[in-house]
SEFIFI-455036 format. One line per 4 residues: number of its first residue (from 1); for each residue z, x, y of N, C-alpha, C. Coordinates in steps of 0.05 Angstrom, whole numbers, plus 5000, padded with zeros to 4 digits. Layout:
NUM> Z/X/Y/Z/X/Y/Z/X/Y  ...
//
This chain:
1> 4315/3691/1511/4322/3692/1482/4306/3714/1469  4320/3730/1453/4306/3753/1441/4317/3759/1414  4302/3772/1399/4311/3781/1372/4300/3809/1367  4315/3825/1353/4306/3852/1348/4281/3852/1330
5> 4262/3869/1337/4238/3872/1320/4230/3901/1319  4222/3910/1295/4212/3937/1292/4182/3937/1298  4174/3957/1315/4146/3958/1323/4129/3977/1306  4142/3990/1287/4128/4008/1270/4147/4031/1260
9> 4139/4045/1240/4156/4066/1229/4163/4086/1251  4188/4093/1253/4197/4113/1271/4201/4103/1300  4196/4077/1305/4199/4066/1332/4225/4050/1333  4240/4054/1354/4266/4040/1356/4263/4010/1357
13> 4284/3996/1349/4283/3967/1351/4280/3958/1380  4262/3940/1385/4257/3930/1412/4264/3901/1413  4261/3888/1436/4267/3860/1439/4241/3845/1446  4237/3823/1431/4214/3806/1437/4224/3778/1443
17> 4208/3762/1459/4216/3734/1462/4218/3721/1435  4238/3705/1431/4243/3694/1404/4220/3677/1395  4208/3661/1412/4186/3644/1404/4164/3660/1391  4158/3683/1404/4137/3701/1393/4146/3713/1367
21> 4171/3721/1366/4181/3735/1342/4181/3716/1318  4192/3691/1322/4193/3673/1300/4166/3661/1293  4147/3663/1311/4121/3652/1306/4108/3666/1282  4114/3692/1279/4102/3707/1256/4123/3716/1236
25> 4149/3711/1242/4171/3716/1223/4176/3745/1217  4159/3764/1228/4164/3792/1222/4191/3801/1231  4200/3793/1255/4226/3801/1265/4248/3792/1247  4246/3768/1237/4266/3757/1220/4269/3773/1195
29> 4246/3779/1182/4247/3794/1157/4259/3822/1162  4251/3834/1184/4260/3861/1191/4291/3861/1195  4301/3842/1210/4329/3840/1215/4345/3834/1190  4334/3817/1173/4347/3810/1148/4349/3834/1130
33> 4327/3850/1128/4327/3874/1112/4347/3894/1123  4348/3897/1149/4367/3916/1161/4395/3908/1154  4401/3883/1157/4428/3873/1150/4435/3877/1121  4416/3870/1103/4420/3873/1075/4424/3901/1066
37> 4407/3919/1076/4409/3947/1068/4435/3959/1077  4443/3953/1102/4467/3964/1113/4492/3955/1097  4491/3930/1088/4514/3919/1073/4514/3927/1044  4492/3922/1031/4492/3924/1002/4486/3952/0992
41> 4463/3962/0999/4454/3987/0988/4470/4011/0998  4478/4009/1024/4491/4032/1036/4522/4031/1035  4533/4010/1048/4562/4008/1049/4574/4004/1022  4562/3988/1006/4573/3984/0979/4574/4010/0963
45> 4552/4025/0965/4551/4050/0950/4571/4070/0961  4574/4072/0987/4593/4090/0999/4622/4083/0992  4627/4057/0991/4654/4049/0984/4661/4058/0955  4642/4054/0937/4646/4063/0909/4651/4093/0907
49> 4639/4107/0926/4643/4137/0926/4669/4145/0941  4683/4125/0951/4708/4131/0966/4703/4142/0993  4681/4136/1006/4674/4148/1031/4677/4129/1055  4687/4105/1049/4693/4086/1071/4723/4082/1072
53> 4733/4072/1095/4762/4068/1098/4768/4038/1093  4782/4033/1071/4789/4006/1065/4766/3990/1053  4771/3965/1045/4750/3948/1033/4729/3940/1053  4706/3934/1043/4683/3925/1060/4677/3896/1053
57> 4674/3879/1073/4668/3851/1069/4638/3847/1072  4625/3843/1049/4596/3841/1049/4586/3812/1054  4562/3810/1063/4550/3783/1068/4524/3779/1054  4521/3792/1031/4496/3790/1015/4490/3760/1011
61> 4465/3752/1018/4457/3725/1014/4463/3706/1037  4477/3717/1057/4485/3700/1080/4471/3710/1106  4454/3730/1104/4444/3743/1128/4428/3725/1147  4416/3704/1136/4399/3686/1152/4415/3673/1174
65> 4440/3667/1169/4457/3653/1188/4462/3671/1212  4472/3695/1208/4478/3713/1230/4454/3721/1246  4432/3727/1232/4408/3735/1246/4395/3713/1262  4391/3690/1250/4377/3668/1263/4394/3654/1284
69> 4420/3651/1279/4437/3637/1299/4438/3653/1325  4442/3679/1323/4444/3695/1347/4417/3698/1361  4395/3694/1346/4369/3696/1358/4365/3674/1379  4381/3653/1378/4379/3631/1397/4394/3637/1423
73> 4408/3660/1424/4424/3666/1447/4409/3685/1466  4417/3684/1492/4407/3703/1512/4427/3726/1515  4419/3747/1528/4436/3770/1531/4463/3764/1543  4463/3746/1563/4488/3739/1576/4506/3721/1560
77> 4496/3710/1539/4512/3692/1521/4531/3710/1504  4553/3698/1495/4572/3713/1480/4575/3701/1452  4581/3719/1432/4586/3709/1405/4610/3723/1393  4626/3707/1380/4649/3717/1364/4642/3711/1335
81> 4650/3729/1317/4642/3726/1289/4666/3731/1271  4660/3733/1245/4680/3737/1225/4683/3766/1217  4700/3771/1197/4703/3798/1187/4679/3807/1170  4660/3790/1165/4635/3798/1152/4611/3793/1170
85> 4613/3804/1194/4593/3796/1214/4571/3816/1220  4564/3833/1201/4544/3854/1207/4517/3842/1214  4509/3819/1201/4484/3807/1208/4484/3796/1237  4508/3788/1246/4511/3779/1274/4506/3803/1293
89> 4518/3826/1287/4515/3849/1304/4485/3856/1308  4471/3857/1285/4443/3865/1286/4427/3843/1299  4433/3817/1293/4417/3795/1304/4420/3793/1334  4444/3800/1345/4448/3798/1374/4437/3821/1389
93> 4426/3841/1375/4411/3862/1388/4425/3889/1388  4447/3892/1374/4459/3919/1373/4442/3938/1356  4441/3963/1364/4425/3982/1349/4440/3990/1324  4425/3998/1304/4437/4005/1278/4457/4028/1280
97> 4450/4049/1295/4466/4074/1296/4495/4069/1304  4501/4056/1327/4529/4053/1334/4544/4034/1315  4530/4015/1302/4543/3998/1283/4551/4014/1259  4533/4029/1248/4539/4045/1224/4560/4066/1230
101> 4558/4079/1252/4577/4100/1259/4605/4088/1263  4607/4064/1274/4633/4051/1277/4645/4044/1250  4629/4034/1232/4638/4027/1206/4650/4052/1192  4637/4075/1196/4646/4099/1184/4667/4114/1200
105> 4676/4102/1222/4698/4113/1238/4691/4138/1254  4666/4139/1263/4657/4163/1277/4658/4159/1308  4660/4181/1322/4663/4180/1351/4638/4168/1364  4616/4168/1351/4591/4157/1362/4588/4127/1358
109> 4609/4115/1346/4608/4086/1340/4609/4069/1365  4603/4044/1362/4602/4026/1385/4629/4024/1399  4651/4028/1384/4678/4028/1396/4692/4054/1393  4676/4076/1392/4688/4102/1390/4701/4109/1364
113> 4695/4094/1343/4706/4099/1317/4734/4087/1313  4742/4070/1331/4769/4059/1330/4771/4031/1320  4748/4017/1317/4749/3989/1310/4747/3983/1280  4732/4000/1265/4727/3994/1237/4706/3972/1234
117> 4700/3966/1210/4677/3948/1205/4683/3919/1213  4708/3911/1215/4714/3883/1221/4715/3876/1251  4717/3896/1268/4723/3891/1296/4702/3902/1315  4678/3907/1305/4657/3919/1322/4650/3900/1345
121> 4647/3912/1369/4640/3896/1393/4622/3912/1411  4607/3898/1427/4589/3910/1447/4586/3890/1470  4602/3895/1491/4603/3875/1513/4576/3872/1526  4561/3894/1528/4535/3892/1542/4516/3874/1526
125> 4518/3873/1500/4501/3857/1483/4512/3828/1480  4536/3824/1490/4549/3798/1487/4562/3794/1460  4567/3816/1446/4581/3815/1420/4610/3820/1425  4626/3799/1424/4655/3801/1429/4669/3813/1405
129> 4656/3811/1382/4666/3825/1359/4676/3807/1336  4681/3819/1314/4692/3805/1291/4722/3802/1295  4735/3792/1274/4763/3788/1276/4775/3788/1248  4797/3802/1245/4811/3804/1219/4829/3780/1214
133> 4833/3763/1234/4849/3739/1231/4830/3716/1226  4833/3703/1203/4815/3681/1196/4817/3658/1217  4794/3652/1229/4793/3630/1248/4798/3638/1277  4806/3663/1282/4814/3671/1309/4790/3672/1328
137> 4766/3675/1318/4743/3675/1336/4736/3648/1348  4747/3626/1335/4741/3599/1344/4753/3593/1371  4779/3598/1375/4791/3594/1402/4781/3614/1422  4774/3638/1413/4764/3659/1431/4737/3649/1443
141> 4719/3639/1427/4694/3629/1437/4697/3605/1455  4716/3588/1448/4722/3565/1464/4732/3573/1492  4750/3593/1492/4760/3603/1517/4738/3616/1534  4720/3630/1521/4697/3642/1536/4680/3620/1548
145> 4676/3599/1533/4660/3576/1543/4673/3563/1568  4699/3561/1567/4713/3551/1591/4708/3568/1615  4710/3595/1611/4705/3613/1633/4676/3610/1643  4657/3607/1625/4629/3604/1633/4625/3578/1649
149> 4639/3557/1641/4637/3532/1655/4648/3534/1683  4671/3547/1686/4684/3550/1712/4666/3567/1730  4655/3589/1719/4638/3607/1735/4611/3595/1741  4603/3575/1725/4577/3563/1729/4553/3581/1726
153> 4556/3600/1707/4534/3620/1703/4512/3612/1684  4515/3588/1672/4494/3579/1654/4493/3591/1627  4514/3607/1620/4515/3620/1594/4528/3602/1573  4524/3610/1548/4535/3595/1525/4551/3613/1507
157> 4573/3603/1496/4588/3618/1477/4582/3607/1449  4584/3625/1429/4580/3617/1402/4601/3628/1384  4610/3612/1365/4629/3622/1345/4616/3618/1317  4615/3639/1302/4606/3637/1274/4631/3640/1257
161> 4636/3621/1240/4661/3621/1224/4655/3609/1196  4673/3613/1178/4669/3604/1150/4684/3579/1144  4680/3568/1119/4693/3544/1111/4723/3547/1108  4732/3572/1102/4760/3576/1101/4773/3573/1129
165> 4760/3584/1149/4770/3582/1177/4769/3554/1187  4751/3538/1175/4748/3510/1184/4773/3494/1177  4790/3504/1159/4814/3490/1150/4838/3497/1168  4835/3515/1186/4858/3523/1203/4863/3503/1225
169> 4888/3502/1234/4894/3484/1255/4881/3491/1282  4878/3517/1287/4866/3525/1313/4837/3517/1314  4824/3513/1292/4796/3504/1292/4795/3476/1304  4812/3458/1296/4812/3431/1305/4821/3430/1335
173> 4841/3446/1342/4851/3446/1369/4828/3455/1388  4814/3476/1380/4792/3487/1397/4769/3467/1400  4762/3454/1378/4740/3435/1379/4748/3411/1396  4773/3403/1394/4782/3380/1410/4780/3387/1440
177> 4789/3411/1448/4786/3420/1476/4757/3421/1484  4741/3432/1467/4712/3435/1473/4699/3408/1478  4706/3389/1461/4694/3362/1464/4705/3348/1488  4731/3351/1493/4744/3337/1516/4733/3347/1542
181> 4728/3373/1544/4720/3385/1570/4690/3391/1571  4675/3383/1549/4646/3387/1548/4639/3417/1553  4652/3434/1538/4648/3463/1542/4621/3472/1530  4609/3492/1541/4583/3503/1531/4588/3522/1508
185> 4595/3511/1485/4601/3527/1461/4588/3515/1437  4577/3531/1419/4565/3522/1395/4581/3533/1371  4589/3516/1354/4605/3523/1330/4585/3525/1306  4582/3549/1296/4564/3553/1273/4580/3558/1248
189> 4581/3539/1230/4597/3541/1206/4580/3553/1184  4587/3577/1176/4574/3591/1154/4588/3584/1128  4579/3561/1117/4593/3550/1094/4583/3564/1069  4599/3584/1061/4591/3601/1038/4606/3593/1012
193> 4619/3570/1012/4631/3557/0989/4658/3568/0980  4667/3590/0994/4693/3601/0986/4710/3609/1010  4736/3605/1008/4755/3617/1027/4771/3636/1010  4767/3662/1015/4778/3683/0997/4768/3678/0969
197> 4785/3670/0950/4776/3665/0923/4777/3635/0916  4782/3618/0936/4786/3590/0931/4761/3574/0938  4750/3559/0918/4726/3543/0924/4730/3522/0945  4710/3516/0960/4712/3498/0982/4722/3470/0974
201> 4714/3461/0950/4721/3434/0942/4751/3432/0935  4764/3454/0933/4793/3454/0928/4808/3455/0955  4794/3464/0976/4806/3466/1002/4802/3441/1019  4781/3426/1013/4774/3403/1030/4766/3379/1013
205> 4775/3355/1022/4768/3330/1008/4739/3321/1013  4726/3334/1033/4698/3326/1039/4680/3350/1035  4656/3345/1026/4636/3366/1021/4624/3377/1046  4617/3359/1065/4604/3367/1090/4625/3368/1112
209> 4634/3392/1118/4656/3395/1138/4648/3388/1166  4622/3388/1171/4612/3382/1198/4616/3352/1206  4623/3335/1187/4628/3307/1194/4652/3305/1213  4668/3326/1214/4691/3326/1231/4683/3327/1261
213> 4659/3337/1266/4650/3340/1294/4650/3313/1309  4645/3292/1294/4644/3265/1307/4670/3258/1319  4692/3268/1308/4718/3262/1319/4724/3276/1346  4706/3295/1353/4709/3309/1378/4685/3303/1397
217> 4670/3281/1390/4648/3272/1407/4626/3294/1410  4622/3309/1389/4600/3329/1390/4580/3325/1367  4555/3329/1372/4535/3325/1351/4537/3348/1331  4527/3342/1307/4528/3362/1286/4503/3360/1269
221> 4495/3382/1257/4471/3382/1240/4477/3400/1216  4467/3392/1193/4470/3408/1168/4443/3419/1161  4442/3446/1156/4417/3459/1149/4420/3477/1125  4398/3485/1114/4397/3505/1093/4403/3532/1105
225> 4426/3543/1099/4434/3568/1111/4419/3592/1101  4402/3589/1081/4386/3611/1071/4358/3611/1083  4352/3591/1100/4326/3589/1113/4330/3597/1142  4321/3621/1150/4326/3631/1176/4313/3613/1198
229> 4289/3603/1193/4276/3587/1213/4290/3560/1217  4300/3548/1195/4315/3523/1197/4341/3527/1213  4354/3549/1207/4379/3556/1222/4373/3559/1252  4352/3574/1258/4345/3578/1286/4339/3552/1300
233> 4323/3535/1288/4315/3511/1301/4339/3493/1307  4357/3491/1288/4381/3474/1292/4399/3486/1313  4405/3512/1311/4423/3525/1330/4412/3525/1358  4386/3531/1360/4374/3533/1387/4376/3506/1401
237> 4373/3484/1386/4375/3458/1398/4403/3454/1410  4424/3462/1395/4451/3459/1404/4457/3478/1428  4445/3502/1427/4449/3521/1449/4437/3510/1475  4413/3500/1474/4400/3490/1498/4415/3465/1508
241> 4425/3449/1490/4440/3425/1499/4465/3434/1514  4479/3454/1503/4504/3464/1515/4497/3477/1542  4474/3491/1544/4466/3504/1569/4460/3483/1591  4452/3460/1583/4446/3439/1602/4471/3425/1612
245> 4494/3433/1601/4519/3421/1609/4526/3396/1594  4514/3392/1570/4519/3367/1555/4541/3370/1534  4554/3393/1534/4577/3397/1516/4571/3412/1491  4592/3414/1474/4590/3430/1449/4573/3417/1427
249> 4566/3433/1408/4552/3423/1384/4560/3439/1360  4554/3429/1337/4561/3443/1312/4538/3443/1293  4534/3466/1279/4514/3468/1258/4527/3479/1233  4525/3464/1212/4536/3473/1186/4513/3485/1169
253> 4515/3510/1163/4495/3524/1148/4504/3528/1119  4492/3514/1101/4500/3516/1073/4488/3541/1060  4506/3559/1052/4497/3584/1039/4516/3590/1017  4516/3615/1008/4533/3623/0985/4541/3652/0987
257> 4566/3658/0982/4575/3686/0982/4569/3698/0955  4548/3714/0953/4539/3725/0928/4560/3745/0917  4570/3761/0934/4590/3782/0926/4618/3770/0929  4638/3786/0921/4666/3778/0924/4675/3778/0953
261> 4700/3770/0957/4710/3768/0984/4708/3795/0998  4714/3816/0984/4710/3843/0994/4705/3862/0970  4702/3887/0976/4697/3906/0955/4721/3911/0938  4744/3900/0945/4768/3903/0929/4771/3878/0910
265> 4753/3859/0913/4754/3835/0897/4745/3841/0869  4761/3834/0849/4755/3839/0821/4736/3818/0809  4733/3795/0823/4715/3774/0814/4725/3759/0791  4706/3745/0777/4713/3729/0754/4717/3700/0759
269> 4717/3691/0784/4721/3663/0791/4696/3649/0799  4674/3663/0802/4648/3650/0809/4632/3646/0783  4619/3623/0782/4603/3616/0759/4577/3632/0759  4570/3645/0737/4545/3661/0736/4520/3645/0742
273> 4520/3619/0734/4497/3602/0739/4494/3596/0769  4517/3594/0782/4516/3589/0811/4505/3613/0826  4514/3637/0818/4504/3661/0830/4474/3664/0826  4465/3659/0801/4437/3662/0795/4420/3642/0811
277> 4430/3617/0813/4415/3597/0828/4412/3604/0857  4434/3614/0869/4432/3621/0897/4416/3647/0902  4417/3665/0883/4400/3689/0885/4371/3682/0885  4364/3661/0870/4336/3652/0869/4327/3642/0896
281> 4346/3634/0913/4340/3624/0940/4350/3643/0961  4351/3669/0955/4359/3690/0973/4344/3687/1000  4358/3690/1022/4344/3687/1048/4322/3707/1052  4324/3731/1041/4302/3750/1043/4277/3739/1028
285> 4283/3728/1005/4261/3717/0988/4248/3693/1002  4265/3676/1014/4254/3652/1028/4236/3661/1051  4246/3679/1068/4230/3688/1091/4205/3703/1082  4208/3719/1061/4186/3734/1051/4163/3716/1041
289> 4171/3695/1027/4151/3676/1017/4136/3663/1039  4150/3656/1061/4137/3643/1084/4117/3662/1097  4126/3687/1100/4110/3707/1114/4086/3718/1097  4090/3717/1071/4069/3729/1053/4042/3718/1058
293> 4040/3692/1061/4014/3679/1065/4002/3685/1093  4019/3694/1111/4010/3699/1138/4000/3728/1143  4014/3747/1131/4007/3775/1137/4000/3791/1112  4006/3781/1089/3999/3795/1065/4020/3815/1055
297> 4017/3823/1030/4037/3840/1017/4039/3867/1029  4017/3879/1038/4017/3906/1048/4034/3908/1074  4031/3889/1092/4046/3890/1117/4076/3884/1111  4081/3866/1093/4109/3860/1086/4122/3884/1074
301> 4109/3898/1057/4120/3922/1045/4125/3943/1066  4108/3945/1086/4111/3964/1108/4136/3958/1125  4140/3932/1130/4163/3923/1146/4189/3930/1131  4189/3924/1105/4213/3929/1089/4218/3959/1086
305> 4197/3975/1082/4200/4003/1080/4211/4016/1106  4201/4006/1128/4209/4017/1154/4239/4010/1159  4247/3986/1153/4275/3978/1157/4293/3994/1139  4286/3998/1114/4302/4013/1095/4304/4042/1104
309> 4282/4053/1114/4282/4081/1124/4300/4084/1148  4300/4064/1166/4317/4065/1189/4346/4065/1181  4354/4048/1162/4381/4046/1153/4390/4073/1141  4372/4084/1123/4379/4109/1110/4383/4131/1130
313> 4365/4132/1150/4367/4153/1171/4393/4150/1187  4400/4125/1195/4424/4122/1211/4449/4127/1195  4449/4121/1170/4473/4128/1154/4475/4158/1151  4453/4172/1147/4453/4201/1145/4463/4213/1171
317> 4454/4203/1193/4462/4214/1219/4492/4208/1223  4501/4184/1217/4529/4176/1222/4548/4193/1205  4540/4198/1181/4557/4214/1163/4561/4242/1173  4543/4252/1190/4546/4279/1201/4558/4279/1229
321> 4563/4255/1240/4575/4253/1266/4605/4260/1265  4616/4269/1288/4644/4277/1288/4663/4253/1287  4687/4258/1277/4708/4238/1278/4720/4237/1307  4731/4215/1315/4743/4214/1342/4768/4231/1344
325> 4773/4240/1368/4797/4256/1373/4817/4239/1388  4842/4240/1380/4862/4224/1393/4883/4243/1406  4892/4234/1429/4913/4250/1443/4936/4232/1451  4959/4244/1453/4983/4229/1461/4988/4233/1490
329> 4991/4211/1505/4997/4213/1533/5025/4225/1537  5027/4245/1554/5052/4258/1558/5074/4239/1569  5066/4219/1585/5085/4200/1595/5097/4183/1572  5080/4177/1553/5090/4162/1530/5108/4179/1513
333> 5101/4205/1511/5117/4223/1494/5146/4225/1504  5149/4225/1531/5175/4229/1542/5190/4203/1548  5177/4181/1545/5191/4155/1551/5209/4146/1529
//
């Protein structure tokens, strides 16, 4: 198990054993800042300038889920995520440069500039990618878990999905299969209170969606999705259980989508007091408070400055990278 950690200004992200990394929380804060800066300060600004292709789905305030949940995985484990999965990419160990370049459609991107920000993948890192179809990552992860079970390789699949996706039929079908066959898959529900512009309480008659897990004979746990350590502890327990062959598990992470559904969202449907309340419990603030008493303000500031500098550098580099070149196969041309 590993999580990305910065070893100092100008040094590339390395991998540390998760127990060591979470013991001092530095890696968590670093990864959270990387995810936040990439989404909010950089992508949001570039979109306003008209320099990105299409809308951007931001995850401001939700970064603890993607970072901490994937920290519980090993390199050989696989994860499928949503259309706002940038924290998952960073948490699973992808370097910032190919992620940023892919979002900007450059040839140096993780997928050669062909995937866009919703479909980034890195097979070597176990990142199967995001998905533009709501809920489609759920059966994909379940299928990967079946393959892992048949191969007997001891790996675990994970699916990170939202409360909107939890209402889809394929979610229930996949969970039923997983429970029936005791597949090594962990369902991580990133409950951000909205499906597109529709509040969760209008989509579901129950507040805690994870109670459904009991119907598929799988354990479930509800945690504060803005507390990275709480998310890690809950998810890691489910991951190790699945790895032992004891079947699937579910973790419901209660969080909040601070920004709109995407950068094309005009807003107006979220209560200002709700946004203010959740901003006061921002995952960066929560982790920072925990770490402040351990390492002090100076080191925290250095961690944050290094992460911001890395993001700025990688965006600058990616913006100067070439666009991909496409060619038409002659056989296709004549067919």
